[in-house]
Backbone as CSV, one residue per row, in Angstrom:
resi,resn,N_x,N_y,N_z,CA_x,CA_y,CA_z,C_x,C_y,C_z
1,UNK,117.884,95.763,109.385,118.049,96.694,108.291,117.871,96.047,107.007
2,UNK,117.137,96.452,106.034,116.923,95.830,104.678,118.104,96.039,103.789
3,UNK,118.244,95.203,102.801,119.290,95.313,101.799,119.192,96.655,101.029
4,UNK,120.246,97.205,100.598,120.284,98.414,99.725,119.518,98.113,98.506
5,UNK,118.922,99.142,97.838,118.204,98.967,96.627,119.195,98.378,95.499
6,UNK,120.375,98.807,95.455,121.274,98.325,94.397,121.612,96.811,94.589
7,UNK,121.858,96.431,95.858,122.169,95.014,96.174,121.010,94.160,95.856
8,UNK,119.846,94.613,96.108,118.622,93.802,95.734,118.371,93.799,94.226
9,UNK,118.562,94.903,93.492,118.090,95.018,92.137,118.995,94.218,91.209
10,UNK,120.335,94.106,91.435,121.200,93.388,90.557,120.725,91.963,90.335
11,UNK,120.709,91.126,91.409,120.196,89.778,91.132,118.813,89.732,90.678
12,UNK,117.938,90.611,91.194,116.581,90.637,90.732,116.349,90.829,89.364
13,UNK,117.012,91.841,88.766,116.960,92.122,87.359,117.556,91.027,86.515
14,UNK,118.658,90.450,86.951,119.271,89.335,86.202,118.366,88.125,86.175
15,UNK,117.770,87.695,87.215,116.890,86.533,87.222,115.609,86.834,86.474
16,UNK,115.035,87.978,86.618,113.842,88.360,85.846,114.112,88.298,84.474
17,UNK,115.259,88.647,83.959,115.642,88.626,82.571,115.838,87.115,82.089
18,UNK,116.570,86.360,82.837,117.057,85.011,82.447,115.916,83.948,82.536
19,UNK,115.208,83.968,83.698,114.309,82.818,83.998,113.119,82.689,83.050
20,UNK,112.810,83.669,82.283,111.693,83.521,81.363,112.190,83.425,79.857
21,UNK,113.460,83.240,79.641,113.964,83.137,78.212,113.711,81.666,77.769
22,UNK,113.419,81.551,76.465,113.161,80.192,75.904,114.284,79.233,76.065
23,UNK,115.502,79.594,75.919,116.644,78.656,76.015,116.741,78.158,77.490
24,UNK,116.555,79.044,78.364,116.615,78.685,79.890,115.435,77.710,80.158
25,UNK,114.308,77.952,79.694,113.124,77.166,79.944,113.324,75.810,79.382
26,UNK,113.913,75.716,78.213,114.190,74.438,77.463,115.209,73.602,78.274
27,UNK,116.195,74.340,78.771,117.263,73.669,79.589,116.608,72.968,80.832
28,UNK,115.711,73.615,81.418,115.056,73.036,82.666,113.817,72.308,82.313
29,UNK,113.756,71.864,81.032,112.688,70.954,80.610,111.280,71.529,80.842
30,UNK,111.202,72.912,80.578,109.947,73.584,80.656,109.372,73.419,82.032
31,UNK,110.124,73.343,83.105,109.756,73.506,84.484,110.081,74.975,84.858
32,UNK,109.869,75.313,86.070,110.203,76.618,86.595,111.286,76.597,87.641
33,UNK,112.156,75.565,87.574,113.320,75.468,88.472,114.388,76.424,88.037
34,UNK,115.302,76.625,89.014,116.540,77.477,88.610,117.648,77.181,89.638
35,UNK,118.026,75.928,89.724,119.269,75.610,90.580,119.955,74.417,90.012
36,UNK,121.167,74.163,90.641,122.016,73.057,90.166,121.478,71.777,90.340
37,UNK,120.607,71.507,91.322,120.006,70.269,91.476,120.964,69.306,92.277
38,UNK,120.409,68.054,92.449,121.178,66.994,93.033,121.022,65.721,92.103
39,UNK,122.221,65.234,91.698,122.209,64.236,90.591,122.758,62.891,91.155
40,UNK,122.138,61.839,90.642,122.683,60.499,90.838,122.637,59.753,89.526
41,UNK,123.015,58.476,89.536,123.079,57.668,88.311,121.747,57.655,87.586
42,UNK,120.625,57.716,88.302,119.258,57.618,87.657,118.801,58.961,87.177
43,UNK,119.416,59.948,87.502,118.911,61.359,87.179,119.105,61.549,85.606
44,UNK,118.084,61.904,84.949,118.083,62.061,83.506,118.221,63.487,83.037
45,UNK,117.960,64.467,83.879,118.055,65.865,83.416,117.866,66.823,84.567
46,UNK,117.934,68.158,84.270,117.901,69.144,85.340,116.613,69.174,86.132
47,UNK,115.525,68.914,85.474,114.244,68.953,86.235,114.158,67.946,87.307
48,UNK,114.653,66.683,87.015,114.674,65.643,88.062,115.686,65.964,89.182
49,UNK,116.889,66.526,88.677,117.915,66.851,89.618,117.378,67.894,90.615
50,UNK,116.604,68.923,90.143,116.109,69.871,91.042,115.040,69.321,92.025
51,UNK,114.204,68.453,91.434,113.269,67.728,92.337,113.994,66.953,93.407
52,UNK,115.127,66.222,93.001,115.873,65.524,94.022,116.354,66.419,95.129
53,UNK,116.742,67.605,94.765,117.303,68.493,95.781,116.258,68.984,96.730
54,UNK,115.123,69.336,96.201,114.045,69.859,97.096,113.603,68.667,97.992
55,UNK,113.517,67.420,97.406,113.128,66.276,98.237,114.050,66.067,99.360
56,UNK,115.402,66.227,99.028,116.397,66.043,100.069,116.252,66.987,101.137
57,UNK,116.051,68.261,100.837,115.869,69.274,101.836,114.681,69.009,102.680
58,UNK,113.508,68.586,102.060,112.342,68.325,102.744,112.577,67.079,103.766
59,UNK,113.467,66.226,103.348,113.714,65.030,104.254,114.464,65.474,105.451
60,UNK,115.105,66.582,105.484,115.853,67.019,106.673,114.970,67.742,107.705
61,UNK,113.711,68.074,107.334,112.777,68.670,108.284,112.420,67.701,109.296
62,UNK,112.490,68.026,110.554,112.288,67.063,111.517,110.791,66.671,111.715
63,UNK,109.998,67.664,111.411,108.539,67.336,111.564,107.799,68.086,110.305
64,UNK,107.416,67.333,109.392,106.807,67.966,108.166,105.352,68.142,108.305
65,UNK,104.941,68.828,109.418,103.626,69.230,109.689,103.609,70.734,109.928
66,UNK,102.325,71.282,110.108,102.222,72.762,110.434,102.416,73.601,109.237
67,UNK,103.278,74.656,109.396,103.455,75.677,108.347,104.914,75.622,107.870
68,UNK,105.116,76.076,106.592,106.429,76.095,106.079,106.577,77.412,105.260
69,UNK,107.799,77.957,105.348,108.140,79.227,104.561,109.236,78.889,103.538
70,UNK,108.905,79.187,102.357,109.839,78.956,101.216,110.482,80.365,100.883
71,UNK,111.707,80.557,101.278,112.478,81.754,101.135,113.172,81.839,99.823
72,UNK,113.042,82.986,99.083,113.584,83.067,97.748,113.030,81.993,96.854
73,UNK,111.763,81.996,96.674,111.038,80.928,96.092,111.133,80.922,94.478
74,UNK,111.770,81.833,93.923,111.904,81.990,92.465,110.496,82.054,91.854
75,UNK,110.286,81.292,90.803,109.057,81.291,90.073,107.947,80.302,90.736
76,UNK,108.375,79.683,91.792,107.380,78.903,92.512,107.425,77.366,92.317
77,UNK,108.465,76.881,91.545,108.503,75.428,91.317,108.896,74.707,92.668
78,UNK,109.817,75.258,93.375,110.125,74.612,94.722,108.959,74.555,95.572
79,UNK,108.228,75.733,95.604,107.038,75.779,96.373,105.978,74.684,95.991
80,UNK,105.865,74.538,94.699,104.994,73.444,94.218,105.404,72.149,94.719
81,UNK,106.668,71.819,94.854,107.150,70.524,95.319,106.696,70.347,96.788
82,UNK,106.528,71.459,97.558,106.163,71.278,98.953,104.765,70.685,99.126
83,UNK,104.007,70.702,97.990,102.669,70.113,98.092,102.627,68.677,98.409
84,UNK,103.763,68.026,98.213,103.878,66.644,98.562,103.624,66.360,100.069
85,UNK,103.956,67.390,100.865,103.904,67.218,102.303,103.055,68.233,103.023
86,UNK,102.645,69.310,102.342,101.845,70.349,102.946,100.650,70.772,102.139
87,UNK,99.601,71.114,102.762,98.451,71.695,102.119,98.826,73.123,101.647
88,UNK,98.280,73.587,100.521,98.542,74.906,100.011,98.485,75.997,101.071
89,UNK,97.389,75.932,101.941,97.221,76.999,102.897,98.260,76.952,104.010
90,UNK,99.049,75.919,104.116,100.138,75.842,105.071,101.490,76.378,104.575
91,UNK,101.530,76.742,103.303,102.735,77.168,102.580,102.694,78.722,102.358
92,UNK,103.799,79.393,102.777,104.017,80.754,102.448,105.330,80.831,101.692
93,UNK,105.375,81.693,100.595,106.605,81.829,99.815,106.879,83.240,99.632
94,UNK,108.184,83.596,99.705,108.581,85.059,99.515,109.723,85.123,98.463
95,UNK,109.812,86.202,97.839,110.846,86.462,96.853,110.830,88.035,96.702
96,UNK,111.895,88.571,96.164,112.025,90.019,95.997,111.464,90.474,94.593
97,UNK,111.270,89.551,93.747,110.689,89.808,92.378,109.187,89.691,92.340
98,UNK,108.537,90.777,92.022,107.098,90.709,91.931,106.600,89.960,90.755
99,UNK,107.454,89.910,89.684,107.091,89.121,88.421,107.111,87.676,88.884
100,UNK,108.145,87.261,89.502,108.256,85.749,89.830,107.265,85.405,90.941
101,UNK,106.979,86.292,91.854,105.959,85.975,92.877,104.525,85.827,92.109
102,UNK,104.221,86.613,91.219,102.983,86.539,90.502,102.947,85.234,89.713
103,UNK,104.000,84.896,89.122,104.056,83.564,88.450,103.846,82.418,89.432
104,UNK,104.463,82.452,90.619,104.281,81.406,91.650,102.781,81.318,92.080
105,UNK,102.091,82.459,92.071,100.659,82.367,92.520,99.887,81.476,91.497
106,UNK,100.263,81.509,90.207,99.605,80.694,89.197,99.909,79.193,89.333
107,UNK,101.126,78.909,89.894,101.579,77.499,89.991,100.983,76.831,91.216
108,UNK,100.782,77.545,92.279,100.389,76.931,93.542,99.206,77.787,94.124
109,UNK,98.058,77.663,93.532,96.877,78.359,94.102,96.585,77.953,95.494
110,UNK,96.256,78.877,96.285,95.994,78.569,97.619,97.101,78.869,98.626
111,UNK,98.343,78.776,98.116,99.513,79.210,98.950,99.640,80.759,98.912
112,UNK,100.356,81.215,99.930,100.553,82.668,100.144,101.878,83.019,99.524
113,UNK,101.888,83.890,98.561,103.046,84.477,97.940,103.142,85.945,98.278
114,UNK,104.397,86.378,98.734,104.575,87.828,99.064,105.919,88.242,98.562
115,UNK,105.900,89.459,98.130,107.169,90.136,97.695,107.849,90.633,98.959
116,UNK,109.123,90.096,99.357,109.686,90.434,100.578,111.093,90.147,100.627
117,UNK,111.812,90.951,101.404,113.361,90.804,101.528,113.597,89.725,102.613
118,UNK,114.469,88.773,102.253,114.721,87.753,103.202,115.519,88.128,104.497
119,UNK,116.108,89.278,104.429,116.792,89.786,105.648,115.997,90.730,106.472
120,UNK,114.794,90.977,105.971,113.882,91.858,106.790,112.462,91.446,106.545
121,UNK,112.185,90.301,107.101,110.836,89.635,106.885,109.703,90.260,107.726
122,UNK,108.528,90.485,107.114,107.479,91.113,107.754,106.533,90.046,108.257
123,UNK,107.087,89.219,109.092,106.396,88.187,109.845,106.592,88.355,111.339
124,UNK,105.551,87.919,112.094,105.693,87.959,113.584,106.750,86.913,114.029
125,UNK,107.260,87.071,115.201,108.101,86.022,115.716,107.372,84.695,115.888
126,UNK,108.169,83.599,115.705,107.572,82.275,115.776,106.321,82.012,114.950
127,UNK,106.503,82.327,113.610,105.364,82.208,112.696,105.346,80.893,112.006
128,UNK,106.512,80.240,111.874,106.569,79.076,110.908,107.186,77.827,111.699
129,UNK,106.609,76.599,111.275,107.274,75.432,111.948,108.577,75.036,111.163
130,UNK,108.610,75.368,109.843,109.908,75.052,109.089,110.173,76.087,108.020
131,UNK,111.433,76.170,107.644,111.775,77.098,106.514,112.737,76.316,105.580
132,UNK,112.504,76.506,104.303,113.323,76.026,103.251,113.825,77.137,102.419
133,UNK,115.078,77.053,101.977,115.702,78.025,101.128,116.596,77.371,100.116
134,UNK,116.315,77.398,98.877,117.059,76.612,97.860,118.035,77.573,97.076
135,UNK,119.289,77.337,97.295,120.414,78.021,96.524,120.154,79.570,96.353
136,UNK,120.045,80.186,97.463,119.788,81.645,97.384,120.498,82.473,98.452
137,UNK,120.849,81.879,99.585,121.377,82.612,100.748,122.621,83.426,100.439
138,UNK,123.410,82.958,99.475,124.620,83.676,99.103,124.295,85.092,98.458
139,UNK,123.026,85.234,97.903,122.646,86.521,97.403,122.312,87.540,98.476
140,UNK,121.929,87.098,99.645,121.362,87.971,100.691,122.427,88.879,101.275
141,UNK,122.017,90.040,101.511,122.974,91.044,102.140,122.569,91.383,103.634
142,UNK,122.851,90.427,104.458,123.889,89.384,104.247,123.282,88.059,104.703
143,UNK,124.013,86.941,104.466,123.601,85.643,104.819,123.356,85.559,106.358
144,UNK,124.178,86.294,107.219,124.116,86.178,108.596,122.759,86.848,109.018
145,UNK,122.378,88.001,108.415,121.114,88.642,108.743,119.941,87.700,108.415
146,UNK,120.025,87.016,107.287,118.953,86.077,107.038,118.846,84.973,108.047
147,UNK,119.982,84.493,108.476,119.906,83.345,109.519,119.292,83.819,110.759
148,UNK,119.613,85.036,111.200,119.006,85.631,112.366,117.454,85.871,112.204
149,UNK,117.123,86.272,111.012,115.671,86.450,110.702,114.872,85.111,110.715
150,UNK,115.623,84.138,110.085,114.980,82.767,110.047,114.770,82.256,111.482
151,UNK,115.813,82.436,112.317,115.634,81.993,113.735,114.466,82.746,114.395
152,UNK,114.369,83.991,114.124,113.202,84.721,114.789,111.845,84.297,114.370
153,UNK,111.684,83.942,113.016,110.305,83.658,112.553,110.009,82.184,112.761
154,UNK,111.019,81.347,113.081,110.755,79.887,113.296,110.145,79.737,114.749
155,UNK,109.264,78.769,114.862,108.764,78.346,116.116,109.891,77.498,116.778
156,UNK,109.860,77.518,118.166,110.831,76.774,118.932,110.838,75.215,118.420
157,UNK,111.981,74.698,118.187,112.093,73.261,117.704,112.019,73.267,116.137
158,UNK,111.707,74.363,115.462,111.486,74.362,114.044,112.869,74.170,113.279
159,UNK,112.761,73.788,112.070,114.050,73.461,111.275,114.171,74.365,110.107
160,UNK,115.419,74.769,109.864,115.818,75.406,108.527,116.547,74.470,107.746
161,UNK,116.181,74.349,106.527,116.817,73.450,105.507,117.167,74.217,104.369
162,UNK,118.413,74.281,103.921,118.833,75.064,102.762,119.913,74.434,101.931
163,UNK,120.008,74.812,100.754,121.268,74.586,100.003,121.944,75.939,99.724
164,UNK,123.304,75.938,99.736,124.027,77.080,99.579,125.350,76.909,98.878
165,UNK,125.985,77.981,98.426,127.245,77.909,97.714,128.232,78.778,98.320
166,UNK,129.403,78.237,98.570,130.598,79.004,98.962,131.566,79.178,97.852
167,UNK,132.000,80.437,97.712,132.969,80.751,96.631,134.303,81.367,97.232
168,UNK,135.257,81.538,96.534,136.478,82.145,96.912,136.180,83.575,97.177
169,UNK,137.084,84.245,97.819,137.002,85.744,98.103,136.921,86.442,96.723
170,UNK,137.865,86.055,95.795,137.826,86.685,94.478,136.576,86.567,93.756
171,UNK,135.929,85.302,93.906,134.671,85.027,93.338,133.527,85.919,93.866
172,UNK,133.511,86.115,95.155,132.578,86.983,95.686,132.717,88.334,95.303
173,UNK,133.898,88.862,95.108,134.163,90.198,94.773,133.793,90.509,93.298
174,UNK,133.999,89.457,92.488,133.885,89.636,91.001,132.461,89.634,90.496
175,UNK,131.529,89.244,91.393,130.158,89.013,90.829,129.216,90.012,91.378
176,UNK,128.467,90.809,90.548,127.562,91.794,91.064,126.351,91.256,91.805
177,UNK,126.107,89.982,91.693,124.877,89.362,92.311,125.310,88.651,93.652
178,UNK,126.522,88.906,93.984,127.012,88.254,95.307,127.586,89.436,96.048
179,UNK,127.943,89.204,97.422,128.479,90.223,98.179,129.774,89.751,98.924
180,UNK,130.783,90.505,99.023,131.991,90.122,99.680,131.695,89.841,101.176
181,UNK,130.669,90.474,101.723,130.385,90.344,103.103,129.969,88.911,103.432
182,UNK,129.589,88.141,102.424,129.175,86.742,102.698,130.334,85.681,102.481
183,UNK,131.477,86.197,102.225,132.685,85.254,102.050,132.879,84.538,103.443
184,UNK,133.064,83.226,103.255,133.440,82.322,104.378,134.616,81.464,103.931
185,UNK,135.586,81.231,104.658,136.753,80.587,104.204,136.599,79.025,104.112
186,UNK,135.471,78.473,104.611,135.312,77.004,104.556,134.100,76.564,105.314
187,UNK,133.859,75.283,105.303,132.656,74.699,105.878,132.575,74.979,107.407
188,UNK,133.710,74.893,108.162,133.625,75.120,109.602,133.289,76.544,109.901
189,UNK,133.746,77.503,109.036,133.316,78.866,109.218,131.811,79.056,109.021
190,UNK,131.260,78.287,108.069,129.824,78.248,107.759,129.064,77.700,109.054
191,UNK,129.546,76.689,109.525,128.992,76.077,110.823,128.962,77.093,111.927
192,UNK,130.136,77.796,112.093,130.156,78.794,113.156,129.215,79.932,112.960
193,UNK,129.032,80.330,111.694,128.056,81.377,111.467,126.698,80.999,111.834
194,UNK,126.206,79.749,111.491,124.916,79.302,111.827,124.713,79.159,113.326
195,UNK,125.722,78.557,114.017,125.649,78.431,115.408,125.688,79.721,116.095
196,UNK,126.486,80.669,115.573,126.502,82.020,116.156,125.204,82.754,116.039
197,UNK,124.354,82.440,115.026,123.036,82.978,114.851,122.039,82.487,115.870
198,UNK,122.412,81.307,116.521,121.523,80.747,117.513,120.971,79.381,117.291
199,UNK,121.311,78.840,116.134,120.828,77.494,115.789,121.598,76.398,116.475
200,UNK,120.950,75.196,116.611,121.600,74.024,117.142,121.442,72.878,116.168
201,UNK,122.011,71.786,116.484,121.880,70.520,115.645,122.160,70.796,114.146
202,UNK,123.247,71.541,113.910,123.650,71.914,112.646,124.217,70.687,111.873
203,UNK,123.728,70.427,110.710,124.254,69.388,109.819,124.608,69.969,108.492
204,UNK,125.864,69.682,108.048,126.320,70.309,106.777,126.871,69.122,105.875
205,UNK,126.419,68.996,104.718,126.838,67.984,103.846,127.456,68.718,102.495
206,UNK,128.685,68.334,102.224,129.294,68.910,100.919,128.798,67.942,99.804
207,UNK,127.968,68.483,98.824,127.475,67.727,97.778,128.000,68.282,96.444
208,UNK,129.082,68.983,96.455,129.619,69.583,95.305,129.723,68.647,94.123
209,UNK,130.208,67.411,94.367,130.407,66.344,93.354,129.047,65.739,92.865
210,UNK,127.975,65.917,93.660,126.690,65.369,93.254,125.731,66.556,92.682
211,UNK,126.303,67.763,92.762,125.490,68.969,92.330,126.123,69.682,91.229
212,UNK,127.128,70.504,91.604,127.762,71.433,90.606,128.497,70.661,89.496
213,UNK,129.185,69.554,89.844,129.961,68.876,88.780,129.023,68.329,87.676
214,UNK,128.055,67.506,88.041,127.120,66.956,86.956,126.344,68.064,86.278
215,UNK,125.921,69.157,87.047,125.228,70.282,86.380,126.160,70.829,85.329
216,UNK,127.414,71.063,85.616,128.380,71.650,84.668,128.487,70.747,83.427
217,UNK,128.570,69.523,83.658,128.817,68.590,82.458,127.561,68.604,81.568
218,UNK,126.358,68.548,82.327,125.133,68.557,81.516,124.976,69.840,80.705
219,UNK,125.273,71.006,81.360,125.137,72.277,80.693,126.045,72.263,79.442
220,UNK,127.252,71.958,79.570,128.207,71.929,78.415,127.705,71.085,77.246
221,UNK,127.243,69.846,77.588,126.734,68.998,76.541,125.462,69.610,75.857
222,UNK,124.566,70.101,76.790,123.384,70.676,76.219,123.657,71.806,75.233
223,UNK,124.612,72.691,75.616,124.873,73.866,74.704,125.527,73.431,73.462
224,UNK,126.492,72.468,73.493,127.074,72.096,72.312,126.096,71.307,71.379
225,UNK,125.249,70.612,71.972,124.159,69.991,71.068,123.311,71.010,70.354
226,UNK,122.932,72.062,71.086,122.212,73.103,70.479,122.902,73.729,69.391
227,UNK,124.314,73.934,69.645,125.097,74.570,68.582,125.341,73.696,67.370
228,UNK,125.545,72.399,67.570,125.691,71.506,66.460,124.472,71.361,65.586
229,UNK,123.250,71.519,66.223,122.033,71.458,65.486,121.614,72.885,64.936
230,UNK,122.578,73.801,65.132,122.373,75.209,64.647,121.128,75.862,65.211
231,UNK,120.878,75.541,66.458,119.740,76.104,67.192,120.147,77.330,67.924
232,UNK,121.544,77.463,68.236,122.050,78.631,68.776,123.299,79.008,67.965
233,UNK,123.722,80.293,67.942,124.837,80.681,67.280,126.126,80.665,68.080
234,UNK,127.256,80.883,67.467,128.552,80.792,68.182,128.662,81.862,69.345
235,UNK,128.284,83.054,69.180,128.269,84.003,70.217,127.461,83.596,71.495
236,UNK,126.292,83.022,71.130,125.412,82.575,72.232,126.052,81.371,72.981
237,UNK,126.717,80.453,72.237,127.401,79.310,72.814,128.530,79.811,73.662
238,UNK,129.366,80.693,73.254,130.493,81.228,73.952,129.999,81.985,75.204
239,UNK,128.962,82.782,75.029,128.445,83.540,76.224,128.040,82.645,77.357
240,UNK,127.243,81.584,77.089,126.792,80.660,78.123,127.883,79.835,78.584
241,UNK,128.768,79.323,77.754,129.913,78.449,78.254,130.808,79.291,79.154
242,UNK,130.925,80.575,78.810,131.820,81.472,79.592,131.276,81.568,80.998
243,UNK,129.969,81.684,81.160,129.397,81.760,82.414,129.739,80.460,83.287
244,UNK,129.580,79.326,82.576,129.741,78.026,83.242,131.210,77.844,83.592
245,UNK,132.097,78.146,82.643,133.520,77.991,82.888,133.954,78.980,83.953
246,UNK,133.387,80.152,84.051,133.759,81.141,85.035,133.593,80.777,86.471
247,UNK,132.696,79.754,86.658,132.480,79.331,88.058,133.635,78.295,88.516
248,UNK,134.247,77.694,87.608,135.148,76.581,87.963,136.217,77.009,88.906
249,UNK,136.986,78.071,88.647,138.005,78.507,89.646,137.524,79.016,90.927
250,UNK,136.232,79.460,91.033,135.736,80.211,92.122,134.805,79.402,93.066
251,UNK,134.036,78.494,92.506,133.074,77.695,93.311,133.747,76.653,94.133
252,UNK,133.687,76.758,95.399,134.442,75.862,96.380,133.565,74.817,96.827
253,UNK,132.350,75.044,97.379,131.468,74.118,97.992,130.137,74.343,97.701
254,UNK,129.235,73.180,97.308,127.822,73.287,97.256,127.368,72.512,98.481
255,UNK,126.628,73.181,99.304,126.271,72.544,100.672,124.781,72.350,100.809
256,UNK,124.468,71.246,101.474,123.105,71.043,101.954,123.185,71.077,103.437
257,UNK,122.316,71.912,104.102,122.377,72.318,105.455,121.101,72.203,106.137
258,UNK,121.092,71.748,107.326,119.888,71.792,108.164,120.332,72.254,109.557
259,UNK,119.453,72.983,110.287,119.744,73.460,111.577,118.367,73.668,112.276
260,UNK,118.426,73.668,113.612,117.210,73.685,114.378,117.168,74.884,115.306
261,UNK,115.995,75.498,115.479,115.869,76.500,116.564,115.682,75.758,117.897
262,UNK,116.430,76.167,118.925,116.196,75.404,120.153,114.788,75.454,120.634
263,UNK,114.423,74.330,121.222,113.018,74.201,121.841,113.016,75.141,123.052
264,UNK,111.790,75.495,123.410,111.602,76.303,124.642,112.021,75.443,125.832
265,UNK,112.868,76.030,126.692,113.177,75.185,127.814,112.177,75.312,128.971
266,UNK,111.857,74.149,129.489,110.887,74.285,130.612,111.592,74.716,131.857
267,UNK,110.898,75.368,132.796,111.484,75.867,133.985,111.131,74.899,135.111
268,UNK,111.948,74.710,136.066,111.747,73.798,137.179,111.107,74.609,138.322
C-alpha cells in the first residue's frame, strides 16, 4: 500500500522549497547534497562530509558490480557519487519529487531517474544487485514497508546500505515530515526490524558523534558568520538556528547500516 498523499506531500513540499534556496546551496558549497554527512579531522565542509558518507555506504556493498538503486535520491548528488563504481546505465534513482528527479537527470546523464514511492516500488522482484538510501528512511510511511520492498527488489545476496536517524517518540510526533509509526526505542529495536523484514548479516554503526555533532557545530558557525557579515538578518538567523537547536533534545542516533538479502539456497 502506498503512502497517503498528505504523508508524501509534507516532506516533498518542504524539500522542494528548501533545496533550491541560495542560502542552502551556499551552505552545501554549491553542491546538490542534503544530509548531515560524515566528518573527520580532515573534513573541511559539508560537501566533503557528504561525499565521505556516500563513500562509506558504498564501501559496505559486498559486490560493487551489476546494478544499483539509489532510493530517495534527492537532487541527484548521491547518484552522481555512484559513478565512481558504476556505469550510468547500471544506476537507477527514485524520488517522490518530480522537480528533484528532473534535476538529477541533468547531473547524471545516462542513469535512469524515476518519480516513485519508496514503499511501493514499481520494479520487478530481484531487479537490483545493491540498494543505497541516504538519510531518508525515517520519512517513509513506513520504514518497515520500505525494508520489505527493498528485500523484494534486491537480487539474492544483494546488499542494502543506508544511513538513518532515530528520534525520541516526542520528536517523531512533533515533526510533520516524520511519522510516529517509525519510532524505535533504540538500536537493537532497529536491528530487530531489519531482521524481521528478512535481511541477514545486519551491521549497525552509531556515528552520531561523527555526523550530527559536527554538522550542528558547522551550521551554527556558518549562520553566525553570515549574520556578522550582515548577509542574513536576525529573523533568518533565529529561524535557522531554531531548527538546528530543535533537533538536540530529540535526535538520539545517526546510524550507518548494511544488511544482505539471503542468497538462494541450493537444494540437495
